[in-house]
C-alpha positions as CSV (number, residue, x, y, z in Angstrom):
1,M,-9.2,8.3,12.1
2,D,-9.6,4.9,13.6
3,I,-7.6,2.4,11.6
4,M,-9.4,-0.6,13.1
5,M,-12.9,0.8,12.3
6,H,-11.9,1.5,8.7
7,W,-9.7,-1.6,8.0
8,D,-12.1,-3.2,5.5
9,A,-12.3,0.0,3.5
10,I,-8.5,0.3,3.6
11,C,-8.0,-3.2,2.4
12,D,-10.5,-2.5,-0.5
13,V,-8.4,0.5,-1.5
14,F,-5.2,-1.6,-1.5
15,E,-6.8,-4.4,-3.6
16,R,-8.1,-1.9,-6.1
17,T,-4.7,-0.2,-6.2
18,L,-2.8,-3.4,-6.8
19,K,-5.2,-4.4,-9.6
20,T,-4.8,-1.1,-11.4
21,T,-1.2,-0.1,-10.8
22,G,0.5,-3.3,-9.5
23,F,2.2,-1.6,-6.6
24,C,1.9,0.9,-3.8
25,A,4.6,3.4,-2.6
26,M,6.5,3.0,0.7
27,A,8.4,5.9,2.2
28,T,11.3,5.5,4.6
29,V,13.7,7.9,6.2
30,N,17.3,8.3,4.8
31,P,20.1,8.7,7.3
32,D,20.2,12.4,6.5
33,G,16.5,12.7,7.4
34,S,15.3,13.1,3.8
35,P,12.5,10.8,2.5
36,H,13.0,7.8,0.2
37,I,10.1,6.3,-1.7
38,T,10.1,2.7,-3.1
39,P,7.4,1.0,-5.2
40,I,6.3,-2.3,-3.5
41,G,4.1,-4.8,-5.2
42,S,4.2,-7.5,-2.6
43,L,2.5,-5.7,0.4
44,I,-0.2,-7.9,1.8
45,L,-2.6,-6.6,4.4
46,H,-4.0,-9.1,6.8
47,A,-5.2,-8.7,10.4
48,P,-6.4,-5.1,11.2
49,G,-3.4,-2.8,11.3
50,Q,-1.0,-5.5,10.2
51,A,0.7,-6.3,6.9
52,Y,3.9,-7.8,5.5
53,Y,5.8,-7.5,2.3
54,F,8.4,-9.6,0.6
55,E,11.8,-7.9,0.6
56,K,14.2,-8.8,-2.1
57,F,15.3,-5.8,-4.2
58,P,15.0,-2.6,-2.2
59,K,18.5,-2.1,-0.8
60,T,18.2,1.6,0.2
61,M,14.8,0.9,1.9
62,R,16.3,-2.0,3.7
63,R,19.2,0.1,5.0
64,N,16.7,2.9,6.1
65,I,14.4,0.5,7.9
66,D,17.3,-1.1,9.8
67,Q,18.2,2.5,11.0
68,D,14.7,3.9,11.5
69,S,11.7,1.5,11.3
70,R,9.1,4.2,10.6
71,V,7.3,3.8,7.2
72,C,4.5,5.4,5.3
73,V,2.6,3.6,2.6
74,L,0.6,5.3,-0.1
75,A,-1.9,3.3,-2.2
76,V,-3.7,5.3,-4.9
77,R,-6.0,3.6,-7.4
78,G,-5.0,4.1,-11.0
79,G,-6.8,3.8,-14.2
80,F,-7.8,6.3,-16.8
81,W,-11.4,5.1,-17.0
82,N,-12.0,5.2,-13.2
83,T,-10.7,8.8,-13.2
84,M,-12.8,9.8,-16.2
85,A,-15.9,8.3,-14.7
86,S,-15.3,10.1,-11.4
87,L,-14.8,13.4,-13.3
88,F,-18.0,12.8,-15.3
89,R,-20.1,12.1,-12.1
90,G,-18.4,14.9,-10.2
91,R,-17.4,12.5,-7.4
92,Y,-15.6,9.3,-6.6
93,T,-17.9,6.4,-5.6
94,T,-15.0,4.5,-3.9
95,A,-12.0,6.0,-2.1
96,P,-9.2,6.8,-4.5
97,G,-6.4,6.3,-2.1
98,V,-5.1,6.0,1.5
99,R,-1.9,6.6,3.4
100,L,-0.9,4.3,6.2
101,T,1.9,5.0,8.8
102,G,3.5,2.5,11.0
103,V,6.6,0.6,12.0
104,A,8.4,-2.2,10.1
105,G,9.9,-5.2,11.9
106,E,13.0,-7.2,11.3
107,L,13.6,-9.1,8.1
108,R,12.7,-12.8,8.6
109,P,12.0,-15.9,6.6
110,A,8.5,-16.0,5.2
111,T,6.2,-18.7,6.4
112,E,4.9,-21.4,4.1
113,A,1.4,-19.8,4.2
114,Q,2.8,-16.4,3.3
115,E,4.7,-17.8,0.4
116,R,1.6,-19.7,-0.8
117,L,-0.5,-16.6,-0.6
118,W,2.1,-14.6,-2.6
119,R,2.3,-17.3,-5.3
120,E,-1.5,-17.3,-5.5
121,R,-1.5,-13.5,-6.1
122,I,1.1,-13.6,-8.9
123,K,0.1,-16.9,-10.6
124,M,-1.5,-15.2,-13.6
125,F,2.0,-14.0,-14.6
126,R,3.8,-17.3,-14.4
127,W,4.0,-17.7,-18.1
128,L,5.9,-14.4,-18.6
129,K,9.7,-14.3,-19.0
130,G,10.0,-11.8,-16.1
131,Y,8.2,-14.0,-13.6
132,D,11.2,-15.9,-12.5
133,L,13.5,-12.9,-12.8
134,L,11.4,-11.0,-10.3
135,W,9.7,-13.5,-8.1
136,K,11.5,-16.8,-8.1
137,D,13.2,-16.5,-4.8
138,M,10.8,-14.4,-2.7
139,A,11.7,-15.9,0.7
140,H,12.0,-13.1,3.3
141,V,9.4,-10.7,4.6
142,R,9.1,-7.8,7.0
143,D,6.0,-7.3,9.1
144,I,4.5,-3.9,9.4
145,R,2.3,-2.6,12.2
146,F,0.2,0.3,11.1
147,D,-0.9,2.7,13.8
148,S,-2.7,5.4,11.8
149,F,-4.1,6.2,8.4
150,E,-5.3,9.2,6.4
151,P,-7.6,9.0,3.4
152,V,-6.5,10.6,0.1
153,R,-9.0,13.5,-0.2
154,V,-9.8,15.3,-3.3
155,G,-12.1,18.0,-2.0
156,L,-15.8,17.6,-2.7
157,M,-15.0,14.7,-5.1
158,T,-14.4,12.4,-2.1
159,K,-16.7,14.0,0.5
160,G,-18.5,11.4,2.6
161,L,-16.4,8.4,1.5
162,W,-15.0,7.8,5.0
163,G,-18.2,8.0,7.0
164,G,-18.6,11.8,7.0
165,M,-15.2,12.4,8.7
166,E,-14.0,14.7,5.9
167,P,-12.6,18.1,6.6
168,L,-14.6,21.2,5.6
169,E,-12.0,22.6,3.1
170,T,-12.4,21.6,-0.5
171,H,-8.8,21.8,-1.8
172,S,-6.7,18.8,-2.8
173,Q,-4.2,17.3,-0.3
């Protein structure tokens, strides 16, 4: 599916995911070829096909990306009531999730604009004890260039949400 054509819908899924779960999952490749998944709460999508995230804690992910820059990001909207409403209706009215695949760049200092956008995103938590423990020194980012995406499909419950480009099968993926 065309990532550029669906970029606004992809961004909507990510925003809903971050509001309900606080993070998405990023998969990298371990040196032995096995997958490694890390929760990332600082991923920011911007221009079509482009994102960045603040990298502070994930040591294994950092090592993996330095050896193999391929990444896959999964964003799935959470929330009991959203799921219950979809089950009641027999369909999702908005896409429940999306997978993005791409390549991560080198670790670099964040720009002032990137730091400002990040602080704006997390400002509601500034009064909590963990705020400084987690986010005080978020100063380095990695850019990601996404080259493809795949919707999370749940059979007929998600049919038609991506412009009718759903497969004919009705099983979960």
